[in-house]
mmCIF file of the N, C-alpha and C atoms, coordinates in Angstrom:
data_MODEL
# 
_entry.id   MODEL 
# 
loop_
_atom_site.group_PDB 
_atom_site.id 
_atom_site.type_symbol 
_atom_site.label_atom_id 
_atom_site.label_alt_id 
_atom_site.label_comp_id 
_atom_site.label_asym_id 
_atom_site.label_entity_id 
_atom_site.label_seq_id 
_atom_site.pdbx_PDB_ins_code 
_atom_site.Cartn_x 
_atom_site.Cartn_y 
_atom_site.Cartn_z 
_atom_site.occupancy 
_atom_site.B_iso_or_equiv 
_atom_site.pdbx_formal_charge 
_atom_site.auth_seq_id 
_atom_site.auth_comp_id 
_atom_site.auth_asym_id 
_atom_site.auth_atom_id 
_atom_site.pdbx_PDB_model_num 
ATOM 1   N N  . LYS A 1 1  ? 106.541 77.231  112.172 1.00 0.00 ? 1  LYS A N  1 
ATOM 2   C CA . LYS A 1 1  ? 106.538 78.252  113.192 1.00 0.00 ? 1  LYS A CA 1 
ATOM 3   C C  . LYS A 1 1  ? 106.203 79.630  112.639 1.00 0.00 ? 1  LYS A C  1 
ATOM 4   N N  . THR A 1 2  ? 106.333 79.827  111.340 1.00 0.00 ? 2  THR A N  1 
ATOM 5   C CA . THR A 1 2  ? 106.092 81.153  110.787 1.00 0.00 ? 2  THR A CA 1 
ATOM 6   C C  . THR A 1 2  ? 104.694 81.315  110.220 1.00 0.00 ? 2  THR A C  1 
ATOM 7   N N  . VAL A 1 3  ? 103.920 80.232  110.127 1.00 0.00 ? 3  VAL A N  1 
ATOM 8   C CA . VAL A 1 3  ? 102.561 80.296  109.607 1.00 0.00 ? 3  VAL A CA 1 
ATOM 9   C C  . VAL A 1 3  ? 101.619 79.780  110.675 1.00 0.00 ? 3  VAL A C  1 
ATOM 10  N N  . ARG A 1 4  ? 100.541 80.521  110.886 1.00 0.00 ? 4  ARG A N  1 
ATOM 11  C CA . ARG A 1 4  ? 99.553  80.102  111.867 1.00 0.00 ? 4  ARG A CA 1 
ATOM 12  C C  . ARG A 1 4  ? 98.179  80.121  111.203 1.00 0.00 ? 4  ARG A C  1 
ATOM 13  N N  . PHE A 1 5  ? 97.414  79.058  111.379 1.00 0.00 ? 5  PHE A N  1 
ATOM 14  C CA . PHE A 1 5  ? 96.058  78.975  110.854 1.00 0.00 ? 5  PHE A CA 1 
ATOM 15  C C  . PHE A 1 5  ? 95.086  79.104  112.018 1.00 0.00 ? 5  PHE A C  1 
ATOM 16  N N  . MET A 1 6  ? 94.077  79.958  111.839 1.00 0.00 ? 6  MET A N  1 
ATOM 17  C CA . MET A 1 6  ? 93.098  80.156  112.901 1.00 0.00 ? 6  MET A CA 1 
ATOM 18  C C  . MET A 1 6  ? 91.845  80.802  112.329 1.00 0.00 ? 6  MET A C  1 
ATOM 19  N N  . ARG A 1 7  ? 90.756  80.689  113.063 1.00 0.00 ? 7  ARG A N  1 
ATOM 20  C CA . ARG A 1 7  ? 89.528  81.388  112.688 1.00 0.00 ? 7  ARG A CA 1 
ATOM 21  C C  . ARG A 1 7  ? 89.660  82.844  113.109 1.00 0.00 ? 7  ARG A C  1 
ATOM 22  N N  . HIS A 1 8  ? 89.189  83.729  112.219 1.00 0.00 ? 8  HIS A N  1 
ATOM 23  C CA . HIS A 1 8  ? 89.269  85.158  112.524 1.00 0.00 ? 8  HIS A CA 1 
ATOM 24  C C  . HIS A 1 8  ? 88.186  85.886  111.741 1.00 0.00 ? 8  HIS A C  1 
ATOM 25  N N  . ASN A 1 9  ? 87.304  86.570  112.449 1.00 0.00 ? 9  ASN A N  1 
ATOM 26  C CA . ASN A 1 9  ? 86.271  87.360  111.792 1.00 0.00 ? 9  ASN A CA 1 
ATOM 27  C C  . ASN A 1 9  ? 86.884  88.693  111.401 1.00 0.00 ? 9  ASN A C  1 
ATOM 28  N N  . LEU A 1 10 ? 86.972  88.950  110.113 1.00 0.00 ? 10 LEU A N  1 
ATOM 29  C CA . LEU A 1 10 ? 87.649  90.147  109.612 1.00 0.00 ? 10 LEU A CA 1 
ATOM 30  C C  . LEU A 1 10 ? 86.996  91.446  110.062 1.00 0.00 ? 10 LEU A C  1 
ATOM 31  N N  . MET A 1 11 ? 85.701  91.419  110.338 1.00 0.00 ? 11 MET A N  1 
ATOM 32  C CA . MET A 1 11 ? 84.995  92.652  110.654 1.00 0.00 ? 11 MET A CA 1 
ATOM 33  C C  . MET A 1 11 ? 84.797  92.887  112.149 1.00 0.00 ? 11 MET A C  1 
ATOM 34  N N  . THR A 1 12 ? 84.825  91.849  112.969 1.00 0.00 ? 12 THR A N  1 
ATOM 35  C CA . THR A 1 12 ? 84.514  92.047  114.382 1.00 0.00 ? 12 THR A CA 1 
ATOM 36  C C  . THR A 1 12 ? 85.672  91.718  115.324 1.00 0.00 ? 12 THR A C  1 
ATOM 37  N N  . ASP A 1 13 ? 86.572  90.823  114.946 1.00 0.00 ? 13 ASP A N  1 
ATOM 38  C CA . ASP A 1 13 ? 87.696  90.483  115.809 1.00 0.00 ? 13 ASP A CA 1 
ATOM 39  C C  . ASP A 1 13 ? 88.753  91.582  115.742 1.00 0.00 ? 13 ASP A C  1 
ATOM 40  N N  . GLU A 1 14 ? 89.535  91.696  116.802 1.00 0.00 ? 14 GLU A N  1 
ATOM 41  C CA . GLU A 1 14 ? 90.638  92.653  116.812 1.00 0.00 ? 14 GLU A CA 1 
ATOM 42  C C  . GLU A 1 14 ? 91.582  92.333  115.654 1.00 0.00 ? 14 GLU A C  1 
ATOM 43  N N  . PRO A 1 15 ? 92.069  93.364  114.953 1.00 0.00 ? 15 PRO A N  1 
ATOM 44  C CA . PRO A 1 15 ? 93.008  93.101  113.858 1.00 0.00 ? 15 PRO A CA 1 
ATOM 45  C C  . PRO A 1 15 ? 94.281  92.422  114.381 1.00 0.00 ? 15 PRO A C  1 
ATOM 46  N N  . LEU A 1 16 ? 94.840  91.557  113.564 1.00 0.00 ? 16 LEU A N  1 
ATOM 47  C CA . LEU A 1 16 ? 96.103  90.922  113.896 1.00 0.00 ? 16 LEU A CA 1 
ATOM 48  C C  . LEU A 1 16 ? 97.215  91.952  113.697 1.00 0.00 ? 16 LEU A C  1 
ATOM 49  N N  . ASN A 1 17 ? 98.344  91.749  114.343 1.00 0.00 ? 17 ASN A N  1 
ATOM 50  C CA . ASN A 1 17 ? 99.444  92.712  114.261 1.00 0.00 ? 17 ASN A CA 1 
ATOM 51  C C  . ASN A 1 17 ? 100.704 92.071  113.718 1.00 0.00 ? 17 ASN A C  1 
ATOM 52  N N  . TYR A 1 18 ? 101.576 92.928  113.206 1.00 0.00 ? 18 TYR A N  1 
ATOM 53  C CA . TYR A 1 18 ? 102.932 92.554  112.793 1.00 0.00 ? 18 TYR A CA 1 
ATOM 54  C C  . TYR A 1 18 ? 102.955 91.513  111.671 1.00 0.00 ? 18 TYR A C  1 
ATOM 55  N N  . LEU A 1 19 ? 102.085 91.694  110.691 1.00 0.00 ? 19 LEU A N  1 
ATOM 56  C CA . LEU A 1 19 ? 102.035 90.786  109.553 1.00 0.00 ? 19 LEU A CA 1 
ATOM 57  C C  . LEU A 1 19 ? 102.895 91.340  108.415 1.00 0.00 ? 19 LEU A C  1 
ATOM 58  N N  . ASP A 1 20 ? 103.552 90.452  107.694 1.00 0.00 ? 20 ASP A N  1 
ATOM 59  C CA . ASP A 1 20 ? 104.350 90.853  106.540 1.00 0.00 ? 20 ASP A CA 1 
ATOM 60  C C  . ASP A 1 20 ? 103.557 90.784  105.247 1.00 0.00 ? 20 ASP A C  1 
ATOM 61  N N  . VAL A 1 21 ? 102.581 89.887  105.196 1.00 0.00 ? 21 VAL A N  1 
ATOM 62  C CA . VAL A 1 21 ? 101.769 89.734  103.986 1.00 0.00 ? 21 VAL A CA 1 
ATOM 63  C C  . VAL A 1 21 ? 100.378 89.250  104.381 1.00 0.00 ? 21 VAL A C  1 
ATOM 64  N N  . ILE A 1 22 ? 99.383  89.760  103.659 1.00 0.00 ? 22 ILE A N  1 
ATOM 65  C CA . ILE A 1 22 ? 98.001  89.314  103.821 1.00 0.00 ? 22 ILE A CA 1 
ATOM 66  C C  . ILE A 1 22 ? 97.502  88.867  102.457 1.00 0.00 ? 22 ILE A C  1 
ATOM 67  N N  . PHE A 1 23 ? 97.013  87.650  102.378 1.00 0.00 ? 23 PHE A N  1 
ATOM 68  C CA . PHE A 1 23 ? 96.358  87.143  101.179 1.00 0.00 ? 23 PHE A CA 1 
ATOM 69  C C  . PHE A 1 23 ? 94.862  87.166  101.466 1.00 0.00 ? 23 PHE A C  1 
ATOM 70  N N  . CYS A 1 24 ? 94.137  87.977  100.736 1.00 0.00 ? 24 CYS A N  1 
ATOM 71  C CA . CYS A 1 24 ? 92.686  88.094  100.917 1.00 0.00 ? 24 CYS A CA 1 
ATOM 72  C C  . CYS A 1 24 ? 92.059  88.018  99.533  1.00 0.00 ? 24 CYS A C  1 
ATOM 73  N N  . ARG A 1 25 ? 91.801  86.811  99.104  1.00 0.00 ? 25 ARG A N  1 
ATOM 74  C CA . ARG A 1 25 ? 91.351  86.602  97.730  1.00 0.00 ? 25 ARG A CA 1 
ATOM 75  C C  . ARG A 1 25 ? 89.888  86.170  97.709  1.00 0.00 ? 25 ARG A C  1 
ATOM 76  N N  . ASN A 1 26 ? 89.099  86.905  96.907  1.00 0.00 ? 26 ASN A N  1 
ATOM 77  C CA . ASN A 1 26 ? 87.675  86.608  96.722  1.00 0.00 ? 26 ASN A CA 1 
ATOM 78  C C  . ASN A 1 26 ? 86.883  86.676  98.017  1.00 0.00 ? 26 ASN A C  1 
ATOM 79  N N  . VAL A 1 27 ? 87.223  87.654  98.854  1.00 0.00 ? 27 VAL A N  1 
ATOM 80  C CA . VAL A 1 27 ? 86.503  87.875  100.106 1.00 0.00 ? 27 VAL A CA 1 
ATOM 81  C C  . VAL A 1 27 ? 85.801  89.225  100.064 1.00 0.00 ? 27 VAL A C  1 
ATOM 82  N N  . MET A 1 28 ? 86.531  90.249  99.662  1.00 0.00 ? 28 MET A N  1 
ATOM 83  C CA . MET A 1 28 ? 85.998  91.610  99.706  1.00 0.00 ? 28 MET A CA 1 
ATOM 84  C C  . MET A 1 28 ? 84.786  91.808  98.795  1.00 0.00 ? 28 MET A C  1 
ATOM 85  N N  . ILE A 1 29 ? 84.655  90.984  97.775  1.00 0.00 ? 29 ILE A N  1 
ATOM 86  C CA . ILE A 1 29 ? 83.523  91.130  96.841  1.00 0.00 ? 29 ILE A CA 1 
ATOM 87  C C  . ILE A 1 29 ? 82.180  90.905  97.524  1.00 0.00 ? 29 ILE A C  1 
ATOM 88  N N  . TYR A 1 30 ? 82.197  90.282  98.692  1.00 0.00 ? 30 TYR A N  1 
ATOM 89  C CA . TYR A 1 30 ? 80.951  90.001  99.410  1.00 0.00 ? 30 TYR A CA 1 
ATOM 90  C C  . TYR A 1 30 ? 80.573  91.107  100.384 1.00 0.00 ? 30 TYR A C  1 
ATOM 91  N N  . PHE A 1 31 ? 81.413  92.139  100.500 1.00 0.00 ? 31 PHE A N  1 
ATOM 92  C CA . PHE A 1 31 ? 81.157  93.237  101.417 1.00 0.00 ? 31 PHE A CA 1 
ATOM 93  C C  . PHE A 1 31 ? 80.734  94.485  100.654 1.00 0.00 ? 31 PHE A C  1 
ATOM 94  N N  . SER A 1 32 ? 80.014  95.370  101.348 1.00 0.00 ? 32 SER A N  1 
ATOM 95  C CA . SER A 1 32 ? 79.647  96.663  100.768 1.00 0.00 ? 32 SER A CA 1 
ATOM 96  C C  . SER A 1 32 ? 80.910  97.513  100.630 1.00 0.00 ? 32 SER A C  1 
ATOM 97  N N  . ARG A 1 33 ? 80.818  98.598  99.889  1.00 0.00 ? 33 ARG A N  1 
ATOM 98  C CA . ARG A 1 33 ? 81.970  99.490  99.708  1.00 0.00 ? 33 ARG A CA 1 
ATOM 99  C C  . ARG A 1 33 ? 82.437  100.040 101.057 1.00 0.00 ? 33 ARG A C  1 
ATOM 100 N N  . GLN A 1 34 ? 81.504  100.394 101.925 1.00 0.00 ? 34 GLN A N  1 
ATOM 101 C CA . GLN A 1 34 ? 81.854  100.900 103.254 1.00 0.00 ? 34 GLN A CA 1 
ATOM 102 C C  . GLN A 1 34 ? 82.611  99.842  104.057 1.00 0.00 ? 34 GLN A C  1 
ATOM 103 N N  . GLN A 1 35 ? 82.145  98.602  104.012 1.00 0.00 ? 35 GLN A N  1 
ATOM 104 C CA . GLN A 1 35 ? 82.828  97.517  104.712 1.00 0.00 ? 35 GLN A CA 1 
ATOM 105 C C  . GLN A 1 35 ? 84.205  97.252  104.108 1.00 0.00 ? 35 GLN A C  1 
ATOM 106 N N  . GLN A 1 36 ? 84.313  97.366  102.788 1.00 0.00 ? 36 GLN A N  1 
ATOM 107 C CA . GLN A 1 36 ? 85.606  97.184  102.131 1.00 0.00 ? 36 GLN A CA 1 
ATOM 108 C C  . GLN A 1 36 ? 86.586  98.259  102.580 1.00 0.00 ? 36 GLN A C  1 
ATOM 109 N N  . ASP A 1 37 ? 86.119  99.502  102.689 1.00 0.00 ? 37 ASP A N  1 
ATOM 110 C CA . ASP A 1 37 ? 86.970  100.594 103.168 1.00 0.00 ? 37 ASP A CA 1 
ATOM 111 C C  . ASP A 1 37 ? 87.464  100.304 104.577 1.00 0.00 ? 37 ASP A C  1 
ATOM 112 N N  . GLU A 1 38 ? 86.567  99.849  105.434 1.00 0.00 ? 38 GLU A N  1 
ATOM 113 C CA . GLU A 1 38 ? 86.938  99.513  106.809 1.00 0.00 ? 38 GLU A CA 1 
ATOM 114 C C  . GLU A 1 38 ? 87.947  98.369  106.835 1.00 0.00 ? 38 GLU A C  1 
ATOM 115 N N  . LEU A 1 39 ? 87.716  97.379  106.000 1.00 0.00 ? 39 LEU A N  1 
ATOM 116 C CA . LEU A 1 39 ? 88.611  96.223  105.950 1.00 0.00 ? 39 LEU A CA 1 
ATOM 117 C C  . LEU A 1 39 ? 90.007  96.618  105.466 1.00 0.00 ? 39 LEU A C  1 
ATOM 118 N N  . LEU A 1 40 ? 90.081  97.485  104.462 1.00 0.00 ? 40 LEU A N  1 
ATOM 119 C CA . LEU A 1 40 ? 91.387  97.955  103.988 1.00 0.00 ? 40 LEU A CA 1 
ATOM 120 C C  . LEU A 1 40 ? 92.130  98.706  105.090 1.00 0.00 ? 40 LEU A C  1 
ATOM 121 N N  . GLY A 1 41 ? 91.401  99.472  105.887 1.00 0.00 ? 41 GLY A N  1 
ATOM 122 C CA . GLY A 1 41 ? 92.012  100.157 107.017 1.00 0.00 ? 41 GLY A CA 1 
ATOM 123 C C  . GLY A 1 41 ? 92.544  99.177  108.052 1.00 0.00 ? 41 GLY A C  1 
ATOM 124 N N  . ARG A 1 42 ? 91.785  98.122  108.296 1.00 0.00 ? 42 ARG A N  1 
ATOM 125 C CA . ARG A 1 42 ? 92.234  97.090  109.235 1.00 0.00 ? 42 ARG A CA 1 
ATOM 126 C C  . ARG A 1 42 ? 93.480  96.385  108.703 1.00 0.00 ? 42 ARG A C  1 
ATOM 127 N N  . PHE A 1 43 ? 93.493  96.083  107.431 1.00 0.00 ? 43 PHE A N  1 
ATOM 128 C CA . PHE A 1 43 ? 94.667  95.441  106.830 1.00 0.00 ? 43 PHE A CA 1 
ATOM 129 C C  . PHE A 1 43 ? 95.884  96.356  106.956 1.00 0.00 ? 43 PHE A C  1 
ATOM 130 N N  . HIS A 1 44 ? 95.685  97.630  106.693 1.00 0.00 ? 44 HIS A N  1 
ATOM 131 C CA . HIS A 1 44 ? 96.783  98.588  106.775 1.00 0.00 ? 44 HIS A CA 1 
ATOM 132 C C  . HIS A 1 44 ? 97.369  98.616  108.185 1.00 0.00 ? 44 HIS A C  1 
ATOM 133 N N  . ARG A 1 45 ? 96.511  98.644  109.201 1.00 0.00 ? 45 ARG A N  1 
ATOM 134 C CA . ARG A 1 45 ? 96.983  98.658  110.586 1.00 0.00 ? 45 ARG A CA 1 
ATOM 135 C C  . ARG A 1 45 ? 97.663  97.344  110.966 1.00 0.00 ? 45 ARG A C  1 
ATOM 136 N N  . SER A 1 46 ? 97.266  96.254  110.358 1.00 0.00 ? 46 SER A N  1 
ATOM 137 C CA . SER A 1 46 ? 97.818  94.935  110.696 1.00 0.00 ? 46 SER A CA 1 
ATOM 138 C C  . SER A 1 46 ? 99.199  94.693  110.101 1.00 0.00 ? 46 SER A C  1 
ATOM 139 N N  . LEU A 1 47 ? 99.484  95.315  108.972 1.00 0.00 ? 47 LEU A N  1 
ATOM 140 C CA . LEU A 1 47 ? 100.740 95.041  108.258 1.00 0.00 ? 47 LEU A CA 1 
ATOM 141 C C  . LEU A 1 47 ? 101.920 95.812  108.847 1.00 0.00 ? 47 LEU A C  1 
ATOM 142 N N  . ASN A 1 48 ? 103.058 95.170  108.842 1.00 0.00 ? 48 ASN A N  1 
ATOM 143 C CA . ASN A 1 48 ? 104.309 95.847  109.169 1.00 0.00 ? 48 ASN A CA 1 
ATOM 144 C C  . ASN A 1 48 ? 104.597 96.885  108.094 1.00 0.00 ? 48 ASN A C  1 
ATOM 145 N N  . SER A 1 49 ? 105.469 97.814  108.384 1.00 0.00 ? 49 SER A N  1 
ATOM 146 C CA . SER A 1 49 ? 105.889 98.798  107.398 1.00 0.00 ? 49 SER A CA 1 
ATOM 147 C C  . SER A 1 49 ? 106.443 98.082  106.170 1.00 0.00 ? 49 SER A C  1 
ATOM 148 N N  . GLY A 1 50 ? 105.950 98.442  105.000 1.00 0.00 ? 50 GLY A N  1 
ATOM 149 C CA . GLY A 1 50 ? 106.385 97.795  103.764 1.00 0.00 ? 50 GLY A CA 1 
ATOM 150 C C  . GLY A 1 50 ? 105.736 96.457  103.499 1.00 0.00 ? 50 GLY A C  1 
ATOM 151 N N  . GLY A 1 51 ? 104.748 96.066  104.323 1.00 0.00 ? 51 GLY A N  1 
ATOM 152 C CA . GLY A 1 51 ? 104.060 94.783  104.147 1.00 0.00 ? 51 GLY A CA 1 
ATOM 153 C C  . GLY A 1 51 ? 103.223 94.770  102.879 1.00 0.00 ? 51 GLY A C  1 
ATOM 154 N N  . PHE A 1 52 ? 102.841 93.571  102.465 1.00 0.00 ? 52 PHE A N  1 
ATOM 155 C CA . PHE A 1 52 ? 102.124 93.388  101.200 1.00 0.00 ? 52 PHE A CA 1 
ATOM 156 C C  . PHE A 1 52 ? 100.701 92.882  101.417 1.00 0.00 ? 52 PHE A C  1 
ATOM 157 N N  . LEU A 1 53 ? 99.811  93.327  100.546 1.00 0.00 ? 53 LEU A N  1 
ATOM 158 C CA . LEU A 1 53 ? 98.429  92.861  100.496 1.00 0.00 ? 53 LEU A CA 1 
ATOM 159 C C  . LEU A 1 53 ? 98.196  92.280  99.111  1.00 0.00 ? 53 LEU A C  1 
ATOM 160 N N  . VAL A 1 54 ? 97.710  91.040  99.051  1.00 0.00 ? 54 VAL A N  1 
ATOM 161 C CA . VAL A 1 54 ? 97.441  90.370  97.780  1.00 0.00 ? 54 VAL A CA 1 
ATOM 162 C C  . VAL A 1 54 ? 95.942  90.093  97.704  1.00 0.00 ? 54 VAL A C  1 
ATOM 163 N N  . LEU A 1 55 ? 95.316  90.632  96.675  1.00 0.00 ? 55 LEU A N  1 
ATOM 164 C CA . LEU A 1 55 ? 93.878  90.479  96.478  1.00 0.00 ? 55 LEU A CA 1 
ATOM 165 C C  . LEU A 1 55 ? 93.599  89.650  95.233  1.00 0.00 ? 55 LEU A C  1 
ATOM 166 N N  . ALA A 1 56 ? 92.323  89.333  95.029  1.00 0.00 ? 56 ALA A N  1 
ATOM 167 C CA . ALA A 1 56 ? 91.910  88.602  93.831  1.00 0.00 ? 56 ALA A CA 1 
ATOM 168 C C  . ALA A 1 56 ? 91.840  89.559  92.643  1.00 0.00 ? 56 ALA A C  1 
ATOM 169 N N  . LYS A 1 57 ? 91.779  89.013  91.464  1.00 0.00 ? 57 LYS A N  1 
ATOM 170 C CA . LYS A 1 57 ? 91.791  89.825  90.238  1.00 0.00 ? 57 LYS A CA 1 
ATOM 171 C C  . LYS A 1 57 ? 90.633  90.808  90.152  1.00 0.00 ? 57 LYS A C  1 
ATOM 172 N N  . VAL A 1 58 ? 89.495  90.503  90.775  1.00 0.00 ? 58 VAL A N  1 
ATOM 173 C CA . VAL A 1 58 ? 88.331  91.391  90.703  1.00 0.00 ? 58 VAL A CA 1 
ATOM 174 C C  . VAL A 1 58 ? 88.289  92.392  91.849  1.00 0.00 ? 58 VAL A C  1 
ATOM 175 N N  . GLU A 1 59 ? 89.269  92.346  92.743  1.00 0.00 ? 59 GLU A N  1 
ATOM 176 C CA . GLU A 1 59 ? 89.294  93.242  93.894  1.00 0.00 ? 59 GLU A CA 1 
ATOM 177 C C  . GLU A 1 59 ? 90.426  94.251  93.733  1.00 0.00 ? 59 GLU A C  1 
ATOM 178 N N  . MET A 1 60 ? 90.340  95.358  94.495  1.00 0.00 ? 60 MET A N  1 
ATOM 179 C CA . MET A 1 60 ? 91.423  96.321  94.423  1.00 0.00 ? 60 MET A CA 1 
ATOM 180 C C  . MET A 1 60 ? 91.496  97.137  95.715  1.00 0.00 ? 60 MET A C  1 
ATOM 181 N N  . ALA A 1 61 ? 92.699  97.623  95.995  1.00 0.00 ? 61 ALA A N  1 
ATOM 182 C CA . ALA A 1 61 ? 92.935  98.532  97.113  1.00 0.00 ? 61 ALA A CA 1 
ATOM 183 C C  . ALA A 1 61 ? 92.995  99.929  96.523  1.00 0.00 ? 61 ALA A C  1 
ATOM 184 N N  . TRP A 1 62 ? 91.877  100.630 96.498  1.00 0.00 ? 62 TRP A N  1 
ATOM 185 C CA . TRP A 1 62 ? 91.774  101.902 95.778  1.00 0.00 ? 62 TRP A CA 1 
ATOM 186 C C  . TRP A 1 62 ? 92.296  103.087 96.587  1.00 0.00 ? 62 TRP A C  1 
ATOM 187 N N  . ASP A 1 63 ? 92.475  102.941 97.894  1.00 0.00 ? 63 ASP A N  1 
ATOM 188 C CA . ASP A 1 63 ? 92.938  104.068 98.707  1.00 0.00 ? 63 ASP A CA 1 
ATOM 189 C C  . ASP A 1 63 ? 94.457  104.186 98.599  1.00 0.00 ? 63 ASP A C  1 
ATOM 190 N N  . LYS A 1 64 ? 94.922  105.116 97.787  1.00 0.00 ? 64 LYS A N  1 
ATOM 191 C CA . LYS A 1 64 ? 96.357  105.286 97.527  1.00 0.00 ? 64 LYS A CA 1 
ATOM 192 C C  . LYS A 1 64 ? 97.105  105.830 98.743  1.00 0.00 ? 64 LYS A C  1 
ATOM 193 N N  . ASN A 1 65 ? 96.367  106.335 99.748  1.00 0.00 ? 65 ASN A N  1 
ATOM 194 C CA . ASN A 1 65 ? 97.001  106.778 100.984 1.00 0.00 ? 65 ASN A CA 1 
ATOM 195 C C  . ASN A 1 65 ? 97.389  105.588 101.860 1.00 0.00 ? 65 ASN A C  1 
ATOM 196 N N  . LEU A 1 66 ? 96.761  104.446 101.620 1.00 0.00 ? 66 LEU A N  1 
ATOM 197 C CA . LEU A 1 66 ? 97.032  103.247 102.407 1.00 0.00 ? 66 LEU A CA 1 
ATOM 198 C C  . LEU A 1 66 ? 97.947  102.269 101.689 1.00 0.00 ? 66 LEU A C  1 
ATOM 199 N N  . PHE A 1 67 ? 97.725  102.093 100.372 1.00 0.00 ? 67 PHE A N  1 
ATOM 200 C CA . PHE A 1 67 ? 98.449  101.069 99.625  1.00 0.00 ? 67 PHE A CA 1 
ATOM 201 C C  . PHE A 1 67 ? 98.910  101.591 98.267  1.00 0.00 ? 67 PHE A C  1 
ATOM 202 N N  . ALA A 1 68 ? 100.140 101.243 97.919  1.00 0.00 ? 68 ALA A N  1 
ATOM 203 C CA . ALA A 1 68 ? 100.683 101.545 96.599  1.00 0.00 ? 68 ALA A CA 1 
ATOM 204 C C  . ALA A 1 68 ? 100.628 100.273 95.763  1.00 0.00 ? 68 ALA A C  1 
ATOM 205 N N  . THR A 1 69 ? 100.324 100.414 94.497  1.00 0.00 ? 69 THR A N  1 
ATOM 206 C CA . THR A 1 69 ? 100.256 99.265  93.602  1.00 0.00 ? 69 THR A CA 1 
ATOM 207 C C  . THR A 1 69 ? 101.658 98.792  93.258  1.00 0.00 ? 69 THR A C  1 
ATOM 208 N N  . VAL A 1 70 ? 101.922 97.510  93.502  1.00 0.00 ? 70 VAL A N  1 
ATOM 209 C CA . VAL A 1 70 ? 103.191 96.884  93.129  1.00 0.00 ? 70 VAL A CA 1 
ATOM 210 C C  . VAL A 1 70 ? 103.027 96.209  91.775  1.00 0.00 ? 70 VAL A C  1 
ATOM 211 N N  . ASP A 1 71 ? 101.920 95.479  91.607  1.00 0.00 ? 71 ASP A N  1 
ATOM 212 C CA . ASP A 1 71 ? 101.614 94.796  90.351  1.00 0.00 ? 71 ASP A CA 1 
ATOM 213 C C  . ASP A 1 71 ? 100.104 94.810  90.174  1.00 0.00 ? 71 ASP A C  1 
ATOM 214 N N  . GLY A 1 72 ? 99.627  95.686  89.299  1.00 0.00 ? 72 GLY A N  1 
ATOM 215 C CA . GLY A 1 72 ? 98.189  95.838  89.078  1.00 0.00 ? 72 GLY A CA 1 
ATOM 216 C C  . GLY A 1 72 ? 97.521  94.603  88.502  1.00 0.00 ? 72 GLY A C  1 
ATOM 217 N N  . ASN A 1 73 ? 98.218  93.881  87.631  1.00 0.00 ? 73 ASN A N  1 
ATOM 218 C CA . ASN A 1 73 ? 97.636  92.677  87.029  1.00 0.00 ? 73 ASN A CA 1 
ATOM 219 C C  . ASN A 1 73 ? 97.451  91.567  88.047  1.00 0.00 ? 73 ASN A C  1 
ATOM 220 N N  . CYS A 1 74 ? 98.406  91.426  88.942  1.00 0.00 ? 74 CYS A N  1 
ATOM 221 C CA . CYS A 1 74 ? 98.349  90.369  89.958  1.00 0.00 ? 74 CYS A CA 1 
ATOM 222 C C  . CYS A 1 74 ? 97.713  90.857  91.252  1.00 0.00 ? 74 CYS A C  1 
ATOM 223 N N  . LYS A 1 75 ? 97.321  92.138  91.306  1.00 0.00 ? 75 LYS A N  1 
ATOM 224 C CA . LYS A 1 75 ? 96.676  92.742  92.471  1.00 0.00 ? 75 LYS A CA 1 
ATOM 225 C C  . LYS A 1 75 ? 97.536  92.619  93.732  1.00 0.00 ? 75 LYS A C  1 
ATOM 226 N N  . ILE A 1 76 ? 98.777  93.042  93.601  1.00 0.00 ? 76 ILE A N  1 
ATOM 227 C CA . ILE A 1 76 ? 99.702  93.058  94.731  1.00 0.00 ? 76 ILE A CA 1 
ATOM 228 C C  . ILE A 1 76 ? 99.934  94.511  95.122  1.00 0.00 ? 76 ILE A C  1 
ATOM 229 N N  . TYR A 1 77 ? 99.723  94.805  96.391  1.00 0.00 ? 77 TYR A N  1 
ATOM 230 C CA . TYR A 1 77 ? 99.840  96.157  96.914  1.00 0.00 ? 77 TYR A CA 1 
ATOM 231 C C  . TYR A 1 77 ? 100.819 96.167  98.085  1.00 0.00 ? 77 TYR A C  1 
ATOM 232 N N  . GLN A 1 78 ? 101.408 97.347  98.331  1.00 0.00 ? 78 GLN A N  1 
ATOM 233 C CA . GLN A 1 78 ? 102.341 97.479  99.438  1.00 0.00 ? 78 GLN A CA 1 
ATOM 234 C C  . GLN A 1 78 ? 101.858 98.601  100.345 1.00 0.00 ? 78 GLN A C  1 
ATOM 235 N N  . LYS A 1 79 ? 101.966 98.361  101.640 1.00 0.00 ? 79 LYS A N  1 
ATOM 236 C CA . LYS A 1 79 ? 101.540 99.347  102.629 1.00 0.00 ? 79 LYS A CA 1 
ATOM 237 C C  . LYS A 1 79 ? 102.319 100.645 102.464 1.00 0.00 ? 79 LYS A C  1 
ATOM 238 N N  . VAL A 1 80 ? 101.596 101.757 102.500 1.00 0.00 ? 80 VAL A N  1 
ATOM 239 C CA . VAL A 1 80 ? 102.189 103.083 102.468 1.00 0.00 ? 80 VAL A CA 1 
ATOM 240 C C  . VAL A 1 80 ? 102.207 103.599 103.901 1.00 0.00 ? 80 VAL A C  1 
ATOM 241 N N  . GLY A 1 81 ? 103.314 104.194 104.301 1.00 0.00 ? 81 GLY A N  1 
ATOM 242 C CA . GLY A 1 81 ? 103.409 104.781 105.635 1.00 0.00 ? 81 GLY A CA 1 
ATOM 243 C C  . GLY A 1 81 ? 103.857 103.839 106.709 1.00 0.00 ? 81 GLY A C  1 
# 
């Protein structure tokens, strides 16, 4: 009941709401920097306060206004604000 699997276009579908954690591994590398910025904003809006974003080792959430680094080696970030 706490996990739901579904198709979702990250760039065109409405962002999901009230998420505690987002795992987005090896996806952002296929987008331009502008698209990555937009996607990080969508993730930020989707997460609950204090929610977590987990990325792949080659990806990063560089906007410190949106995400604080929890573990840089494991690419775990926490929503700011």
